[in-house]
Each structure stands twice: as C-alpha cells, then as structure tokens.
mmCIF entry with sequence, helices, sheets and N, C-alpha, C, O atoms, coordinates in Angstrom:
data_MODEL
# 
_entry.id   MODEL 
# 
_entity.id                         1 
_entity.type                       polymer 
_entity.pdbx_number_of_molecules   1 
# 
_entity_poly.entity_id                      1 
_entity_poly.type                           'polypeptide(L)' 
_entity_poly.nstd_linkage                   no 
_entity_poly.nstd_monomer                   no 
_entity_poly.pdbx_seq_one_letter_code       MNTKTSKILEQHQELRKKCLVYTRVMGYHRPVESFNIGKKGEHRQRVHFKENA 
_entity_poly.pdbx_seq_one_letter_code_can   MNTKTSKILEQHQELRKKCLVYTRVMGYHRPVESFNIGKKGEHRQRVHFKENA 
_entity_poly.pdbx_strand_id                 A 
# 
loop_
_entity_poly_seq.entity_id 
_entity_poly_seq.num 
_entity_poly_seq.mon_id 
_entity_poly_seq.hetero 
1 1  MET n 
1 2  ASN n 
1 3  THR n 
1 4  LYS n 
1 5  THR n 
1 6  SER n 
1 7  LYS n 
1 8  ILE n 
1 9  LEU n 
1 10 GLU n 
1 11 GLN n 
1 12 HIS n 
1 13 GLN n 
1 14 GLU n 
1 15 LEU n 
1 16 ARG n 
1 17 LYS n 
1 18 LYS n 
1 19 CYS n 
1 20 LEU n 
1 21 VAL n 
1 22 TYR n 
1 23 THR n 
1 24 ARG n 
1 25 VAL n 
1 26 MET n 
1 27 GLY n 
1 28 TYR n 
1 29 HIS n 
1 30 ARG n 
1 31 PRO n 
1 32 VAL n 
1 33 GLU n 
1 34 SER n 
1 35 PHE n 
1 36 ASN n 
1 37 ILE n 
1 38 GLY n 
1 39 LYS n 
1 40 LYS n 
1 41 GLY n 
1 42 GLU n 
1 43 HIS n 
1 44 ARG n 
1 45 GLN n 
1 46 ARG n 
1 47 VAL n 
1 48 HIS n 
1 49 PHE n 
1 50 LYS n 
1 51 GLU n 
1 52 ASN n 
1 53 ALA n 
# 
_struct_asym.id          A 
_struct_asym.entity_id   1 
# 
loop_
_struct_conf.conf_type_id 
_struct_conf.id 
_struct_conf.pdbx_PDB_helix_id 
_struct_conf.beg_label_comp_id 
_struct_conf.beg_label_asym_id 
_struct_conf.beg_label_seq_id 
_struct_conf.pdbx_beg_PDB_ins_code 
_struct_conf.end_label_comp_id 
_struct_conf.end_label_asym_id 
_struct_conf.end_label_seq_id 
_struct_conf.pdbx_end_PDB_ins_code 
_struct_conf.beg_auth_comp_id 
_struct_conf.beg_auth_asym_id 
_struct_conf.beg_auth_seq_id 
_struct_conf.end_auth_comp_id 
_struct_conf.end_auth_asym_id 
_struct_conf.end_auth_seq_id 
_struct_conf.pdbx_PDB_helix_class 
_struct_conf.details 
_struct_conf.pdbx_PDB_helix_length 
HELX_P HELX_P1 AA1 THR A 3  ? GLN A 11 ? THR A 3  GLN A 11 1 ? 9 
HELX_P HELX_P2 AA2 GLN A 13 ? LEU A 15 ? GLN A 13 LEU A 15 5 ? 3 
HELX_P HELX_P3 AA3 VAL A 32 ? SER A 34 ? VAL A 32 SER A 34 5 ? 3 
HELX_P HELX_P4 AA4 ILE A 37 ? GLN A 45 ? ILE A 37 GLN A 45 1 ? 9 
# 
_struct_conf_type.id          HELX_P 
_struct_conf_type.criteria    ? 
_struct_conf_type.reference   ? 
# 
_struct_sheet.id               AA1 
_struct_sheet.type             ? 
_struct_sheet.number_strands   2 
_struct_sheet.details          ? 
# 
_struct_sheet_order.sheet_id     AA1 
_struct_sheet_order.range_id_1   1 
_struct_sheet_order.range_id_2   2 
_struct_sheet_order.offset       ? 
_struct_sheet_order.sense        anti-parallel 
# 
loop_
_struct_sheet_range.sheet_id 
_struct_sheet_range.id 
_struct_sheet_range.beg_label_comp_id 
_struct_sheet_range.beg_label_asym_id 
_struct_sheet_range.beg_label_seq_id 
_struct_sheet_range.pdbx_beg_PDB_ins_code 
_struct_sheet_range.end_label_comp_id 
_struct_sheet_range.end_label_asym_id 
_struct_sheet_range.end_label_seq_id 
_struct_sheet_range.pdbx_end_PDB_ins_code 
_struct_sheet_range.beg_auth_comp_id 
_struct_sheet_range.beg_auth_asym_id 
_struct_sheet_range.beg_auth_seq_id 
_struct_sheet_range.end_auth_comp_id 
_struct_sheet_range.end_auth_asym_id 
_struct_sheet_range.end_auth_seq_id 
AA1 1 TYR A 22 ? VAL A 25 ? TYR A 22 VAL A 25 
AA1 2 TYR A 28 ? PRO A 31 ? TYR A 28 PRO A 31 
# 
loop_
_atom_site.group_PDB 
_atom_site.id 
_atom_site.type_symbol 
_atom_site.label_atom_id 
_atom_site.label_alt_id 
_atom_site.label_comp_id 
_atom_site.label_asym_id 
_atom_site.label_entity_id 
_atom_site.label_seq_id 
_atom_site.pdbx_PDB_ins_code 
_atom_site.Cartn_x 
_atom_site.Cartn_y 
_atom_site.Cartn_z 
_atom_site.occupancy 
_atom_site.B_iso_or_equiv 
_atom_site.pdbx_formal_charge 
_atom_site.auth_seq_id 
_atom_site.auth_comp_id 
_atom_site.auth_asym_id 
_atom_site.auth_atom_id 
_atom_site.pdbx_PDB_model_num 
ATOM 1   N N  . MET A 1 1  ? 10.121  6.193   -10.836 1.00 0.00 ? 1  MET A N  1 
ATOM 2   C CA . MET A 1 1  ? 10.873  4.956   -10.805 1.00 0.00 ? 1  MET A CA 1 
ATOM 3   C C  . MET A 1 1  ? 11.958  5.059   -11.879 1.00 0.00 ? 1  MET A C  1 
ATOM 4   O O  . MET A 1 1  ? 11.689  5.460   -13.011 1.00 0.00 ? 1  MET A O  1 
ATOM 5   N N  . ASN A 1 2  ? 13.171  4.695   -11.511 1.00 0.00 ? 2  ASN A N  1 
ATOM 6   C CA . ASN A 1 2  ? 14.245  4.810   -12.484 1.00 0.00 ? 2  ASN A CA 1 
ATOM 7   C C  . ASN A 1 2  ? 14.261  3.607   -13.425 1.00 0.00 ? 2  ASN A C  1 
ATOM 8   O O  . ASN A 1 2  ? 13.559  2.622   -13.196 1.00 0.00 ? 2  ASN A O  1 
ATOM 9   N N  . THR A 1 3  ? 15.055  3.694   -14.473 1.00 0.00 ? 3  THR A N  1 
ATOM 10  C CA . THR A 1 3  ? 15.069  2.642   -15.499 1.00 0.00 ? 3  THR A CA 1 
ATOM 11  C C  . THR A 1 3  ? 15.642  1.337   -14.968 1.00 0.00 ? 3  THR A C  1 
ATOM 12  O O  . THR A 1 3  ? 15.221  0.260   -15.390 1.00 0.00 ? 3  THR A O  1 
ATOM 13  N N  . LYS A 1 4  ? 16.597  1.420   -14.050 1.00 0.00 ? 4  LYS A N  1 
ATOM 14  C CA . LYS A 1 4  ? 17.180  0.194   -13.477 1.00 0.00 ? 4  LYS A CA 1 
ATOM 15  C C  . LYS A 1 4  ? 16.110  -0.595  -12.721 1.00 0.00 ? 4  LYS A C  1 
ATOM 16  O O  . LYS A 1 4  ? 16.011  -1.813  -12.865 1.00 0.00 ? 4  LYS A O  1 
ATOM 17  N N  . THR A 1 5  ? 15.317  0.106   -11.920 1.00 0.00 ? 5  THR A N  1 
ATOM 18  C CA . THR A 1 5  ? 14.232  -0.530  -11.177 1.00 0.00 ? 5  THR A CA 1 
ATOM 19  C C  . THR A 1 5  ? 13.198  -1.113  -12.134 1.00 0.00 ? 5  THR A C  1 
ATOM 20  O O  . THR A 1 5  ? 12.718  -2.227  -11.929 1.00 0.00 ? 5  THR A O  1 
ATOM 21  N N  . SER A 1 6  ? 12.860  -0.372  -13.164 1.00 0.00 ? 6  SER A N  1 
ATOM 22  C CA . SER A 1 6  ? 11.882  -0.841  -14.152 1.00 0.00 ? 6  SER A CA 1 
ATOM 23  C C  . SER A 1 6  ? 12.342  -2.124  -14.823 1.00 0.00 ? 6  SER A C  1 
ATOM 24  O O  . SER A 1 6  ? 11.552  -3.046  -15.023 1.00 0.00 ? 6  SER A O  1 
ATOM 25  N N  . LYS A 1 7  ? 13.610  -2.179  -15.166 1.00 0.00 ? 7  LYS A N  1 
ATOM 26  C CA . LYS A 1 7  ? 14.158  -3.379  -15.820 1.00 0.00 ? 7  LYS A CA 1 
ATOM 27  C C  . LYS A 1 7  ? 14.087  -4.590  -14.894 1.00 0.00 ? 7  LYS A C  1 
ATOM 28  O O  . LYS A 1 7  ? 13.733  -5.688  -15.324 1.00 0.00 ? 7  LYS A O  1 
ATOM 29  N N  . ILE A 1 8  ? 14.424  -4.385  -13.626 1.00 0.00 ? 8  ILE A N  1 
ATOM 30  C CA . ILE A 1 8  ? 14.383  -5.478  -12.657 1.00 0.00 ? 8  ILE A CA 1 
ATOM 31  C C  . ILE A 1 8  ? 12.953  -5.989  -12.497 1.00 0.00 ? 8  ILE A C  1 
ATOM 32  O O  . ILE A 1 8  ? 12.725  -7.198  -12.464 1.00 0.00 ? 8  ILE A O  1 
ATOM 33  N N  . LEU A 1 9  ? 11.979  -5.060  -12.398 1.00 0.00 ? 9  LEU A N  1 
ATOM 34  C CA . LEU A 1 9  ? 10.578  -5.462  -12.261 1.00 0.00 ? 9  LEU A CA 1 
ATOM 35  C C  . LEU A 1 9  ? 10.099  -6.221  -13.493 1.00 0.00 ? 9  LEU A C  1 
ATOM 36  O O  . LEU A 1 9  ? 9.364   -7.201  -13.366 1.00 0.00 ? 9  LEU A O  1 
ATOM 37  N N  . GLU A 1 10 ? 10.502  -5.784  -14.674 1.00 0.00 ? 10 GLU A N  1 
ATOM 38  C CA . GLU A 1 10 ? 10.110  -6.471  -15.898 1.00 0.00 ? 10 GLU A CA 1 
ATOM 39  C C  . GLU A 1 10 ? 10.687  -7.889  -15.943 1.00 0.00 ? 10 GLU A C  1 
ATOM 40  O O  . GLU A 1 10 ? 10.005  -8.823  -16.367 1.00 0.00 ? 10 GLU A O  1 
ATOM 41  N N  . GLN A 1 11 ? 11.931  -8.051  -15.512 1.00 0.00 ? 11 GLN A N  1 
ATOM 42  C CA . GLN A 1 11 ? 12.586  -9.363  -15.540 1.00 0.00 ? 11 GLN A CA 1 
ATOM 43  C C  . GLN A 1 11 ? 11.904  -10.357 -14.599 1.00 0.00 ? 11 GLN A C  1 
ATOM 44  O O  . GLN A 1 11 ? 11.889  -11.557 -14.870 1.00 0.00 ? 11 GLN A O  1 
ATOM 45  N N  . HIS A 1 12 ? 11.352  -9.870  -13.514 1.00 0.00 ? 12 HIS A N  1 
ATOM 46  C CA . HIS A 1 12 ? 10.782  -10.746 -12.497 1.00 0.00 ? 12 HIS A CA 1 
ATOM 47  C C  . HIS A 1 12 ? 9.258   -10.638 -12.416 1.00 0.00 ? 12 HIS A C  1 
ATOM 48  O O  . HIS A 1 12 ? 8.669   -10.936 -11.377 1.00 0.00 ? 12 HIS A O  1 
ATOM 49  N N  . GLN A 1 13 ? 8.634   -10.223 -13.485 1.00 0.00 ? 13 GLN A N  1 
ATOM 50  C CA . GLN A 1 13 ? 7.191   -10.007 -13.510 1.00 0.00 ? 13 GLN A CA 1 
ATOM 51  C C  . GLN A 1 13 ? 6.418   -11.259 -13.080 1.00 0.00 ? 13 GLN A C  1 
ATOM 52  O O  . GLN A 1 13 ? 5.433   -11.150 -12.350 1.00 0.00 ? 13 GLN A O  1 
ATOM 53  N N  . GLU A 1 14 ? 6.847   -12.435 -13.519 1.00 0.00 ? 14 GLU A N  1 
ATOM 54  C CA . GLU A 1 14 ? 6.122   -13.672 -13.215 1.00 0.00 ? 14 GLU A CA 1 
ATOM 55  C C  . GLU A 1 14 ? 6.226   -14.068 -11.741 1.00 0.00 ? 14 GLU A C  1 
ATOM 56  O O  . GLU A 1 14 ? 5.435   -14.885 -11.269 1.00 0.00 ? 14 GLU A O  1 
ATOM 57  N N  . LEU A 1 15 ? 7.180   -13.508 -11.015 1.00 0.00 ? 15 LEU A N  1 
ATOM 58  C CA . LEU A 1 15 ? 7.358   -13.834 -9.600  1.00 0.00 ? 15 LEU A CA 1 
ATOM 59  C C  . LEU A 1 15 ? 6.586   -12.894 -8.678  1.00 0.00 ? 15 LEU A C  1 
ATOM 60  O O  . LEU A 1 15 ? 6.429   -13.169 -7.488  1.00 0.00 ? 15 LEU A O  1 
ATOM 61  N N  . ARG A 1 16 ? 6.104   -11.775 -9.240  1.00 0.00 ? 16 ARG A N  1 
ATOM 62  C CA . ARG A 1 16 ? 5.415   -10.780 -8.414  1.00 0.00 ? 16 ARG A CA 1 
ATOM 63  C C  . ARG A 1 16 ? 4.043   -11.286 -7.984  1.00 0.00 ? 16 ARG A C  1 
ATOM 64  O O  . ARG A 1 16 ? 3.376   -12.018 -8.716  1.00 0.00 ? 16 ARG A O  1 
ATOM 65  N N  . LYS A 1 17 ? 3.634   -10.880 -6.775  1.00 0.00 ? 17 LYS A N  1 
ATOM 66  C CA . LYS A 1 17 ? 2.336   -11.257 -6.224  1.00 0.00 ? 17 LYS A CA 1 
ATOM 67  C C  . LYS A 1 17 ? 1.630   -10.011 -5.731  1.00 0.00 ? 17 LYS A C  1 
ATOM 68  O O  . LYS A 1 17 ? 2.271   -9.022  -5.373  1.00 0.00 ? 17 LYS A O  1 
ATOM 69  N N  . LYS A 1 18 ? 0.317   -10.061 -5.714  1.00 0.00 ? 18 LYS A N  1 
ATOM 70  C CA . LYS A 1 18 ? -0.470  -8.944  -5.226  1.00 0.00 ? 18 LYS A CA 1 
ATOM 71  C C  . LYS A 1 18 ? -0.300  -8.821  -3.714  1.00 0.00 ? 18 LYS A C  1 
ATOM 72  O O  . LYS A 1 18 ? -0.338  -9.818  -2.994  1.00 0.00 ? 18 LYS A O  1 
ATOM 73  N N  . CYS A 1 19 ? -0.117  -7.626  -3.255  1.00 0.00 ? 19 CYS A N  1 
ATOM 74  C CA . CYS A 1 19 ? 0.075   -7.357  -1.839  1.00 0.00 ? 19 CYS A CA 1 
ATOM 75  C C  . CYS A 1 19 ? -1.169  -6.654  -1.303  1.00 0.00 ? 19 CYS A C  1 
ATOM 76  O O  . CYS A 1 19 ? -1.558  -5.609  -1.826  1.00 0.00 ? 19 CYS A O  1 
ATOM 77  N N  . LEU A 1 20 ? -1.789  -7.205  -0.283  1.00 0.00 ? 20 LEU A N  1 
ATOM 78  C CA . LEU A 1 20 ? -2.939  -6.563  0.341   1.00 0.00 ? 20 LEU A CA 1 
ATOM 79  C C  . LEU A 1 20 ? -2.461  -5.686  1.490   1.00 0.00 ? 20 LEU A C  1 
ATOM 80  O O  . LEU A 1 20 ? -1.677  -6.120  2.334   1.00 0.00 ? 20 LEU A O  1 
ATOM 81  N N  . VAL A 1 21 ? -2.936  -4.464  1.512   1.00 0.00 ? 21 VAL A N  1 
ATOM 82  C CA . VAL A 1 21 ? -2.594  -3.534  2.585   1.00 0.00 ? 21 VAL A CA 1 
ATOM 83  C C  . VAL A 1 21 ? -3.790  -3.439  3.510   1.00 0.00 ? 21 VAL A C  1 
ATOM 84  O O  . VAL A 1 21 ? -4.901  -3.141  3.071   1.00 0.00 ? 21 VAL A O  1 
ATOM 85  N N  . TYR A 1 22 ? -3.563  -3.691  4.784   1.00 0.00 ? 22 TYR A N  1 
ATOM 86  C CA . TYR A 1 22 ? -4.624  -3.611  5.792   1.00 0.00 ? 22 TYR A CA 1 
ATOM 87  C C  . TYR A 1 22 ? -4.404  -2.374  6.648   1.00 0.00 ? 22 TYR A C  1 
ATOM 88  O O  . TYR A 1 22 ? -3.270  -1.945  6.860   1.00 0.00 ? 22 TYR A O  1 
ATOM 89  N N  . THR A 1 23 ? -5.484  -1.814  7.132   1.00 0.00 ? 23 THR A N  1 
ATOM 90  C CA . THR A 1 23 ? -5.406  -0.696  8.058   1.00 0.00 ? 23 THR A CA 1 
ATOM 91  C C  . THR A 1 23 ? -6.478  -0.885  9.128   1.00 0.00 ? 23 THR A C  1 
ATOM 92  O O  . THR A 1 23 ? -7.473  -1.577  8.912   1.00 0.00 ? 23 THR A O  1 
ATOM 93  N N  . ARG A 1 24 ? -6.263  -0.271  10.263  1.00 0.00 ? 24 ARG A N  1 
ATOM 94  C CA . ARG A 1 24 ? -7.201  -0.410  11.359  1.00 0.00 ? 24 ARG A CA 1 
ATOM 95  C C  . ARG A 1 24 ? -8.321  0.610   11.207  1.00 0.00 ? 24 ARG A C  1 
ATOM 96  O O  . ARG A 1 24 ? -8.065  1.806   11.064  1.00 0.00 ? 24 ARG A O  1 
ATOM 97  N N  . VAL A 1 25 ? -9.550  0.141   11.240  1.00 0.00 ? 25 VAL A N  1 
ATOM 98  C CA . VAL A 1 25 ? -10.729 1.007   11.125  1.00 0.00 ? 25 VAL A CA 1 
ATOM 99  C C  . VAL A 1 25 ? -11.690 0.624   12.238  1.00 0.00 ? 25 VAL A C  1 
ATOM 100 O O  . VAL A 1 25 ? -12.142 -0.518  12.317  1.00 0.00 ? 25 VAL A O  1 
ATOM 101 N N  . MET A 1 26 ? -11.995 1.580   13.087  1.00 0.00 ? 26 MET A N  1 
ATOM 102 C CA . MET A 1 26 ? -12.966 1.364   14.161  1.00 0.00 ? 26 MET A CA 1 
ATOM 103 C C  . MET A 1 26 ? -12.654 0.109   14.986  1.00 0.00 ? 26 MET A C  1 
ATOM 104 O O  . MET A 1 26 ? -13.557 -0.657  15.324  1.00 0.00 ? 26 MET A O  1 
ATOM 105 N N  . GLY A 1 27 ? -11.383 -0.092  15.305  1.00 0.00 ? 27 GLY A N  1 
ATOM 106 C CA . GLY A 1 27 ? -11.001 -1.172  16.198  1.00 0.00 ? 27 GLY A CA 1 
ATOM 107 C C  . GLY A 1 27 ? -10.731 -2.519  15.547  1.00 0.00 ? 27 GLY A C  1 
ATOM 108 O O  . GLY A 1 27 ? -10.392 -3.472  16.248  1.00 0.00 ? 27 GLY A O  1 
ATOM 109 N N  . TYR A 1 28 ? -10.869 -2.630  14.243  1.00 0.00 ? 28 TYR A N  1 
ATOM 110 C CA . TYR A 1 28 ? -10.543 -3.898  13.579  1.00 0.00 ? 28 TYR A CA 1 
ATOM 111 C C  . TYR A 1 28 ? -9.816  -3.604  12.274  1.00 0.00 ? 28 TYR A C  1 
ATOM 112 O O  . TYR A 1 28 ? -9.844  -2.472  11.793  1.00 0.00 ? 28 TYR A O  1 
ATOM 113 N N  . HIS A 1 29 ? -9.167  -4.609  11.698  1.00 0.00 ? 29 HIS A N  1 
ATOM 114 C CA . HIS A 1 29 ? -8.371  -4.430  10.484  1.00 0.00 ? 29 HIS A CA 1 
ATOM 115 C C  . HIS A 1 29 ? -9.173  -4.793  9.243   1.00 0.00 ? 29 HIS A C  1 
ATOM 116 O O  . HIS A 1 29 ? -9.880  -5.800  9.214   1.00 0.00 ? 29 HIS A O  1 
ATOM 117 N N  . ARG A 1 30 ? -9.052  -3.955  8.219   1.00 0.00 ? 30 ARG A N  1 
ATOM 118 C CA . ARG A 1 30 ? -9.728  -4.169  6.937   1.00 0.00 ? 30 ARG A CA 1 
ATOM 119 C C  . ARG A 1 30 ? -8.755  -3.922  5.808   1.00 0.00 ? 30 ARG A C  1 
ATOM 120 O O  . ARG A 1 30 ? -7.871  -3.076  5.940   1.00 0.00 ? 30 ARG A O  1 
ATOM 121 N N  . PRO A 1 31 ? -8.888  -4.637  4.692   1.00 0.00 ? 31 PRO A N  1 
ATOM 122 C CA . PRO A 1 31 ? -8.030  -4.353  3.543   1.00 0.00 ? 31 PRO A CA 1 
ATOM 123 C C  . PRO A 1 31 ? -8.433  -3.024  2.896   1.00 0.00 ? 31 PRO A C  1 
ATOM 124 O O  . PRO A 1 31 ? -9.618  -2.760  2.693   1.00 0.00 ? 31 PRO A O  1 
ATOM 125 N N  . VAL A 1 32 ? -7.457  -2.208  2.582   1.00 0.00 ? 32 VAL A N  1 
ATOM 126 C CA . VAL A 1 32 ? -7.714  -0.912  1.956   1.00 0.00 ? 32 VAL A CA 1 
ATOM 127 C C  . VAL A 1 32 ? -8.412  -1.103  0.609   1.00 0.00 ? 32 VAL A C  1 
ATOM 128 O O  . VAL A 1 32 ? -9.183  -0.246  0.176   1.00 0.00 ? 32 VAL A O  1 
ATOM 129 N N  . GLU A 1 33 ? -8.140  -2.218  -0.043  1.00 0.00 ? 33 GLU A N  1 
ATOM 130 C CA . GLU A 1 33 ? -8.732  -2.532  -1.341  1.00 0.00 ? 33 GLU A CA 1 
ATOM 131 C C  . GLU A 1 33 ? -10.264 -2.502  -1.297  1.00 0.00 ? 33 GLU A C  1 
ATOM 132 O O  . GLU A 1 33 ? -10.904 -2.184  -2.299  1.00 0.00 ? 33 GLU A O  1 
ATOM 133 N N  . SER A 1 34 ? -10.851 -2.829  -0.151  1.00 0.00 ? 34 SER A N  1 
ATOM 134 C CA . SER A 1 34 ? -12.314 -2.893  -0.044  1.00 0.00 ? 34 SER A CA 1 
ATOM 135 C C  . SER A 1 34 ? -12.954 -1.543  0.280   1.00 0.00 ? 34 SER A C  1 
ATOM 136 O O  . SER A 1 34 ? -14.180 -1.448  0.349   1.00 0.00 ? 34 SER A O  1 
ATOM 137 N N  . PHE A 1 35 ? -12.144 -0.495  0.480   1.00 0.00 ? 35 PHE A N  1 
ATOM 138 C CA . PHE A 1 35 ? -12.677 0.827   0.800   1.00 0.00 ? 35 PHE A CA 1 
ATOM 139 C C  . PHE A 1 35 ? -13.383 1.444   -0.398  1.00 0.00 ? 35 PHE A C  1 
ATOM 140 O O  . PHE A 1 35 ? -13.089 1.112   -1.546  1.00 0.00 ? 35 PHE A O  1 
ATOM 141 N N  . ASN A 1 36 ? -14.329 2.354   -0.113  1.00 0.00 ? 36 ASN A N  1 
ATOM 142 C CA . ASN A 1 36 ? -14.925 3.124   -1.197  1.00 0.00 ? 36 ASN A CA 1 
ATOM 143 C C  . ASN A 1 36 ? -13.934 4.212   -1.620  1.00 0.00 ? 36 ASN A C  1 
ATOM 144 O O  . ASN A 1 36 ? -12.911 4.402   -0.962  1.00 0.00 ? 36 ASN A O  1 
ATOM 145 N N  . ILE A 1 37 ? -14.225 4.921   -2.704  1.00 0.00 ? 37 ILE A N  1 
ATOM 146 C CA . ILE A 1 37 ? -13.274 5.876   -3.274  1.00 0.00 ? 37 ILE A CA 1 
ATOM 147 C C  . ILE A 1 37 ? -12.901 6.996   -2.298  1.00 0.00 ? 37 ILE A C  1 
ATOM 148 O O  . ILE A 1 37 ? -11.754 7.441   -2.277  1.00 0.00 ? 37 ILE A O  1 
ATOM 149 N N  . GLY A 1 38 ? -13.855 7.446   -1.500  1.00 0.00 ? 38 GLY A N  1 
ATOM 150 C CA . GLY A 1 38 ? -13.583 8.505   -0.529  1.00 0.00 ? 38 GLY A CA 1 
ATOM 151 C C  . GLY A 1 38 ? -12.647 8.046   0.573   1.00 0.00 ? 38 GLY A C  1 
ATOM 152 O O  . GLY A 1 38 ? -11.722 8.764   0.953   1.00 0.00 ? 38 GLY A O  1 
ATOM 153 N N  . LYS A 1 39 ? -12.890 6.853   1.083   1.00 0.00 ? 39 LYS A N  1 
ATOM 154 C CA . LYS A 1 39 ? -12.052 6.310   2.153   1.00 0.00 ? 39 LYS A CA 1 
ATOM 155 C C  . LYS A 1 39 ? -10.644 6.005   1.638   1.00 0.00 ? 39 LYS A C  1 
ATOM 156 O O  . LYS A 1 39 ? -9.673  6.171   2.376   1.00 0.00 ? 39 LYS A O  1 
ATOM 157 N N  . LYS A 1 40 ? -10.517 5.557   0.372   1.00 0.00 ? 40 LYS A N  1 
ATOM 158 C CA . LYS A 1 40 ? -9.193  5.308   -0.215  1.00 0.00 ? 40 LYS A CA 1 
ATOM 159 C C  . LYS A 1 40 ? -8.396  6.609   -0.299  1.00 0.00 ? 40 LYS A C  1 
ATOM 160 O O  . LYS A 1 40 ? -7.199  6.629   -0.009  1.00 0.00 ? 40 LYS A O  1 
ATOM 161 N N  . GLY A 1 41 ? -9.067  7.702   -0.700  1.00 0.00 ? 41 GLY A N  1 
ATOM 162 C CA . GLY A 1 41 ? -8.404  9.002   -0.765  1.00 0.00 ? 41 GLY A CA 1 
ATOM 163 C C  . GLY A 1 41 ? -7.951  9.467   0.603   1.00 0.00 ? 41 GLY A C  1 
ATOM 164 O O  . GLY A 1 41 ? -6.852  10.001  0.755   1.00 0.00 ? 41 GLY A O  1 
ATOM 165 N N  . GLU A 1 42 ? -8.798  9.264   1.595   1.00 0.00 ? 42 GLU A N  1 
ATOM 166 C CA . GLU A 1 42 ? -8.455  9.630   2.969   1.00 0.00 ? 42 GLU A CA 1 
ATOM 167 C C  . GLU A 1 42 ? -7.245  8.827   3.449   1.00 0.00 ? 42 GLU A C  1 
ATOM 168 O O  . GLU A 1 42 ? -6.369  9.370   4.121   1.00 0.00 ? 42 GLU A O  1 
ATOM 169 N N  . HIS A 1 43 ? -7.195  7.554   3.112   1.00 0.00 ? 43 HIS A N  1 
ATOM 170 C CA . HIS A 1 43 ? -6.078  6.699   3.521   1.00 0.00 ? 43 HIS A CA 1 
ATOM 171 C C  . HIS A 1 43 ? -4.767  7.177   2.904   1.00 0.00 ? 43 HIS A C  1 
ATOM 172 O O  . HIS A 1 43 ? -3.732  7.154   3.569   1.00 0.00 ? 43 HIS A O  1 
ATOM 173 N N  . ARG A 1 44 ? -4.795  7.613   1.635   1.00 0.00 ? 44 ARG A N  1 
ATOM 174 C CA . ARG A 1 44 ? -3.581  8.105   0.964   1.00 0.00 ? 44 ARG A CA 1 
ATOM 175 C C  . ARG A 1 44 ? -3.067  9.396   1.599   1.00 0.00 ? 44 ARG A C  1 
ATOM 176 O O  . ARG A 1 44 ? -1.868  9.671   1.551   1.00 0.00 ? 44 ARG A O  1 
ATOM 177 N N  . GLN A 1 45 ? -3.952  10.182  2.187   1.00 0.00 ? 45 GLN A N  1 
ATOM 178 C CA . GLN A 1 45 ? -3.556  11.465  2.773   1.00 0.00 ? 45 GLN A CA 1 
ATOM 179 C C  . GLN A 1 45 ? -3.047  11.348  4.203   1.00 0.00 ? 45 GLN A C  1 
ATOM 180 O O  . GLN A 1 45 ? -2.557  12.328  4.763   1.00 0.00 ? 45 GLN A O  1 
ATOM 181 N N  . ARG A 1 46 ? -3.154  10.189  4.790   1.00 0.00 ? 46 ARG A N  1 
ATOM 182 C CA . ARG A 1 46 ? -2.704  10.015  6.175   1.00 0.00 ? 46 ARG A CA 1 
ATOM 183 C C  . ARG A 1 46 ? -1.211  10.284  6.307   1.00 0.00 ? 46 ARG A C  1 
ATOM 184 O O  . ARG A 1 46 ? -0.432  9.994   5.400   1.00 0.00 ? 46 ARG A O  1 
ATOM 185 N N  . VAL A 1 47 ? -0.828  10.839  7.441   1.00 0.00 ? 47 VAL A N  1 
ATOM 186 C CA . VAL A 1 47 ? 0.566   11.127  7.722   1.00 0.00 ? 47 VAL A CA 1 
ATOM 187 C C  . VAL A 1 47 ? 1.075   10.090  8.728   1.00 0.00 ? 47 VAL A C  1 
ATOM 188 O O  . VAL A 1 47 ? 0.489   9.907   9.795   1.00 0.00 ? 47 VAL A O  1 
ATOM 189 N N  . HIS A 1 48 ? 2.164   9.423   8.374   1.00 0.00 ? 48 HIS A N  1 
ATOM 190 C CA . HIS A 1 48 ? 2.740   8.416   9.261   1.00 0.00 ? 48 HIS A CA 1 
ATOM 191 C C  . HIS A 1 48 ? 3.832   9.063   10.108  1.00 0.00 ? 48 HIS A C  1 
ATOM 192 O O  . HIS A 1 48 ? 4.508   9.988   9.657   1.00 0.00 ? 48 HIS A O  1 
ATOM 193 N N  . PHE A 1 49 ? 3.996   8.592   11.295  1.00 0.00 ? 49 PHE A N  1 
ATOM 194 C CA . PHE A 1 49 ? 5.017   9.153   12.174  1.00 0.00 ? 49 PHE A CA 1 
ATOM 195 C C  . PHE A 1 49 ? 5.777   8.020   12.863  1.00 0.00 ? 49 PHE A C  1 
ATOM 196 O O  . PHE A 1 49 ? 5.290   6.895   12.969  1.00 0.00 ? 49 PHE A O  1 
ATOM 197 N N  . LYS A 1 50 ? 6.982   8.350   13.326  1.00 0.00 ? 50 LYS A N  1 
ATOM 198 C CA . LYS A 1 50 ? 7.789   7.397   14.085  1.00 0.00 ? 50 LYS A CA 1 
ATOM 199 C C  . LYS A 1 50 ? 7.898   7.906   15.512  1.00 0.00 ? 50 LYS A C  1 
ATOM 200 O O  . LYS A 1 50 ? 8.262   9.058   15.748  1.00 0.00 ? 50 LYS A O  1 
ATOM 201 N N  . GLU A 1 51 ? 7.580   7.043   16.450  1.00 0.00 ? 51 GLU A N  1 
ATOM 202 C CA . GLU A 1 51 ? 7.656   7.408   17.857  1.00 0.00 ? 51 GLU A CA 1 
ATOM 203 C C  . GLU A 1 51 ? 9.122   7.355   18.307  1.00 0.00 ? 51 GLU A C  1 
ATOM 204 O O  . GLU A 1 51 ? 9.839   6.409   17.979  1.00 0.00 ? 51 GLU A O  1 
ATOM 205 N N  . ASN A 1 52 ? 9.554   8.348   19.039  1.00 0.00 ? 52 ASN A N  1 
ATOM 206 C CA . ASN A 1 52 ? 10.924  8.363   19.552  1.00 0.00 ? 52 ASN A CA 1 
ATOM 207 C C  . ASN A 1 52 ? 11.107  7.272   20.598  1.00 0.00 ? 52 ASN A C  1 
ATOM 208 O O  . ASN A 1 52 ? 10.205  6.985   21.386  1.00 0.00 ? 52 ASN A O  1 
ATOM 209 N N  . ALA A 1 53 ? 12.285  6.676   20.589  1.00 0.00 ? 53 ALA A N  1 
ATOM 210 C CA . ALA A 1 53 ? 12.577  5.592   21.534  1.00 0.00 ? 53 ALA A CA 1 
ATOM 211 C C  . ALA A 1 53 ? 12.723  6.093   22.947  1.00 0.00 ? 53 ALA A C  1 
ATOM 212 O O  . ALA A 1 53 ? 12.970  5.305   23.859  1.00 0.00 ? 53 ALA A O  1 
# 
C-alpha cells in the first residue's frame, strides 16, 4: 500500500466498517470469517476467473 493510500485510510478511520466476505460452500453461502484455519487458507488460494462474453 502506498503512502497516499495510507494517509487517506488514516484520515477516514472513523468511517470505516467491517466487511464480511461470503463464499458458497456446499450449496449455501457462509462468511469466510467463520471458517477454520485450514478452510481460510484454502479460500485464499482459490483462483478467480472471468467468463468471456
């Protein structure tokens, strides 16, 4: 993160909110925050792709 971005984040610290990331697991959505350490690591290693139009 560059210094300009860091300064902006520091200035607006009180406005920031926690963001929950959900992912689909076995047909339903769950917050990644609730995963165990192994599942969190697996989620970080996933490769995202864009489907061609």
